[in-house]
C-alpha positions as CSV (number, residue, x, y, z in Angstrom):
1,X,-161.5,48.2,91.3
2,X,-164.0,45.5,91.8
3,X,-166.7,44.1,89.6
4,X,-168.9,43.6,93.1
5,X,-171.4,46.5,93.3
6,X,-173.8,44.7,95.7
7,X,-175.0,43.0,98.8
8,X,-177.7,40.5,99.9
9,X,-178.2,39.2,103.1
10,X,-180.3,36.4,104.7
11,X,-181.5,37.8,108.2
12,X,-181.8,35.2,110.8
13,X,-178.6,33.6,111.8
14,X,-176.7,35.7,109.5
15,X,-177.3,39.3,110.7
16,X,-179.3,38.7,113.9
17,X,-179.4,35.7,116.6
18,X,-182.7,35.5,116.1
19,X,-183.1,32.1,114.7
20,X,-183.4,30.7,117.8
21,X,-186.7,32.4,118.4
22,X,-188.0,30.8,115.7
23,X,-187.3,27.6,116.9
24,X,-188.3,28.0,120.3
25,X,-192.1,29.7,118.4
26,X,-192.3,25.9,116.4
27,X,-191.1,24.2,119.4
28,X,-194.2,25.9,121.3
29,X,-196.7,25.4,118.5
30,X,-195.2,21.7,117.9
31,X,-195.7,21.1,121.8
32,X,-199.6,22.3,120.9
33,X,-200.0,19.9,117.8
34,X,-198.3,16.6,120.2
35,X,-195.0,16.7,117.7
36,X,-192.1,16.3,118.5
37,X,-189.8,18.4,117.2
38,X,-185.8,19.3,118.2
39,X,-183.5,21.6,117.3
40,X,-182.3,19.0,114.9
41,X,-185.0,19.0,113.4
42,X,-185.3,22.5,112.8
43,X,-182.6,22.7,110.9
44,X,-184.9,21.7,108.2
45,X,-186.6,25.0,108.4
46,X,-183.8,27.3,107.7
47,X,-184.4,29.8,105.2
48,X,-187.8,28.1,104.3
49,X,-191.0,30.1,104.4
50,X,-193.6,30.1,107.4
51,X,-196.2,28.1,105.6
52,X,-194.0,25.4,103.9
53,X,-192.1,25.9,107.7
54,X,-195.2,24.2,109.4
55,X,-195.7,21.7,106.2
56,X,-192.6,20.1,106.8
57,X,-193.3,20.1,110.7
58,X,-196.7,18.5,110.4
59,X,-195.2,15.9,107.9
60,X,-193.0,15.2,110.9
61,X,-196.1,14.1,112.6
62,X,-197.9,12.2,109.9
63,X,-200.7,14.9,110.3
64,X,-203.0,16.0,107.7
65,X,-205.0,19.6,107.9
66,X,-207.1,21.5,105.7
67,X,-205.5,24.9,104.1
68,X,-207.3,26.9,106.0
69,X,-206.2,25.3,109.5
70,X,-202.8,25.5,108.4
71,X,-202.9,29.3,107.8
72,X,-204.1,29.8,111.2
73,X,-201.6,27.6,112.9
74,X,-198.9,29.6,110.9
75,X,-200.1,32.9,112.2
76,X,-200.3,31.2,116.3
77,X,-196.5,30.7,115.5
78,X,-195.9,34.3,114.0
79,X,-197.3,35.9,117.0
80,X,-195.0,33.6,119.4
81,X,-191.9,34.5,117.5
82,X,-193.2,38.4,116.9
83,X,-194.0,38.5,120.6
84,X,-190.2,37.0,121.6
85,X,-189.0,39.9,119.1
86,X,-190.1,42.7,120.8
87,X,-187.5,42.5,123.2
88,X,-184.6,42.5,121.3
89,X,-181.8,44.7,121.2
90,X,-178.9,45.5,119.3
91,X,-177.5,42.5,121.6
92,X,-178.7,40.5,119.3
93,X,-176.6,41.4,116.5
94,X,-174.2,38.6,115.5
95,X,-170.6,39.5,115.3
96,X,-169.5,41.4,112.5
97,X,-172.7,42.1,111.8
98,X,-172.6,46.2,112.3
99,X,-168.8,46.6,111.3
100,X,-169.4,44.8,108.1
101,X,-172.4,47.1,107.3
102,X,-170.7,50.0,107.8
103,X,-167.9,49.6,105.9
104,X,-169.4,47.8,102.9
105,X,-171.6,51.2,103.3
106,X,-168.5,53.4,103.2
107,X,-167.2,51.4,100.1
108,X,-170.4,52.3,98.1
109,X,-171.8,48.9,98.0
110,X,-175.6,48.5,98.0
111,X,-177.2,46.8,100.8
112,X,-180.4,44.9,100.5
113,X,-182.1,42.0,102.8
114,X,-183.0,38.9,100.7
115,X,-185.0,36.9,104.2
116,X,-188.2,34.7,104.0
117,X,-189.4,36.4,107.1
118,X,-192.3,38.5,107.0
119,X,-191.2,40.2,110.4
120,X,-187.4,41.3,108.9
121,X,-188.2,45.2,108.5
122,X,-189.4,45.2,112.6
123,X,-186.9,43.2,113.4
124,X,-184.0,45.8,112.1
125,X,-185.5,48.4,113.2
126,X,-185.4,46.6,116.3
127,X,-181.5,45.5,115.9
128,X,-180.8,49.4,115.2
129,X,-179.4,48.7,111.4
130,X,-182.9,49.6,109.4
131,X,-180.8,52.3,108.1
132,X,-178.0,50.3,107.0
133,X,-180.6,48.3,104.5
134,X,-181.6,50.6,101.0
135,X,-183.8,47.0,100.0
136,X,-185.5,44.9,101.7
137,X,-187.8,42.3,99.6
138,X,-191.0,41.2,100.5
139,X,-191.2,37.6,100.8
140,X,-194.9,38.0,100.1
141,X,-194.1,38.6,96.7
142,X,-191.5,36.0,95.8
143,X,-191.1,32.4,95.8
144,X,-189.5,31.3,99.0
145,X,-186.1,29.8,99.1
146,X,-184.3,28.0,97.9
147,X,-185.9,29.9,94.7
148,X,-183.6,32.8,93.6
149,X,-186.4,34.9,93.7
150,X,-185.8,37.4,96.9
151,X,-181.8,37.3,95.8
152,X,-182.8,38.5,92.7
153,X,-185.3,41.3,93.9
154,X,-181.8,42.6,95.1
155,X,-180.3,42.6,92.4
156,X,-183.3,44.4,90.2
157,X,-183.2,46.8,93.0
158,X,-180.0,47.9,92.5
159,X,-180.2,47.8,88.7
160,X,-177.0,45.4,88.7
161,X,-176.1,42.1,87.0
162,X,-176.4,38.9,89.4
163,X,-172.4,38.8,88.7
164,X,-172.4,42.1,90.7
165,X,-173.8,41.0,93.8
166,X,-172.4,38.4,96.8
167,X,-175.3,36.6,98.5
168,X,-175.1,35.9,102.5
169,X,-176.7,32.7,104.1
170,X,-176.9,30.3,107.2
171,X,-178.7,27.6,105.0
172,X,-178.9,25.5,102.6
173,X,-181.9,26.2,101.0
174,X,-180.6,30.3,101.3
175,X,-176.9,28.8,99.4
176,X,-179.2,27.3,97.0
177,X,-180.8,30.4,96.2
178,X,-177.9,32.6,96.0
179,X,-176.4,29.8,93.4
180,X,-179.5,30.0,91.3
181,X,-179.7,33.7,91.1
182,X,-176.1,33.8,89.9
183,X,-174.6,35.5,92.3
184,X,-171.6,34.7,94.4
185,X,-172.4,32.6,97.6
186,X,-171.4,33.1,100.9
187,X,-172.1,30.6,103.7
188,X,-172.1,31.9,107.4
189,X,-172.0,29.9,110.7
190,X,-171.0,26.1,112.0
191,X,-173.4,24.8,110.1
192,X,-171.6,23.0,106.6
193,X,-172.9,24.6,103.7
194,X,-170.6,22.8,101.1
195,X,-172.4,24.8,97.9
196,X,-170.9,27.8,99.2
197,X,-168.6,29.7,97.5
198,X,-166.6,29.9,100.3
199,X,-167.9,29.7,104.1
200,X,-166.9,31.9,107.5
201,X,-168.4,31.4,111.3
202,X,-169.6,34.5,111.4
203,X,-169.5,37.8,109.5
204,X,-166.4,39.1,112.0
205,X,-164.2,36.5,110.2
206,X,-165.0,38.3,106.8
207,X,-162.1,40.1,105.5
208,X,-164.2,42.4,102.9
209,X,-161.0,43.9,101.3
210,X,-160.2,40.5,100.3
211,X,-163.7,39.2,99.4
212,X,-164.1,42.1,96.8
213,X,-160.3,41.4,95.4
């Protein structure tokens, strides 16, 4: 019997194709601020919380703003993103997401979400997979990635030791968070993640039985 009893997933770029919506929202805000911002720049924001993402963009533009203005701009970006996800459907689920979640549930694995997005619960509802997740770590209560807090919250919720958990991420900061938590780290996507224990292009490429063996 496998020693793995629980799985913890990032959301954007792992479960759902919503990472592009984050980029569009940040790009719109950066344009308003007159700061050049490219898809390549956006790679550094993957897995990073909203405030620190904005601080990164401001640094690109060599801009310094007071904390209250940063909070206001972060909320504005979130408004752009919330408007965008309101149109999402299950079509935005990435390949293999539903099948892997279903198989994990059939095998009796505990399933948690370790996302930096405070919009995660609403997004899961829009995607039609909210019921697959037994636990959703609240990013408001935990340090952002690469700190391990969001992943450790999943392990605590399931009363499982870190070595009984696998984490799934598409970003370097997320992989570092998984490793710091003591989980096995699975990378997802085409961007090289050399710190992952193993990497797959999509969840559809994963043989769960083999992963658990």
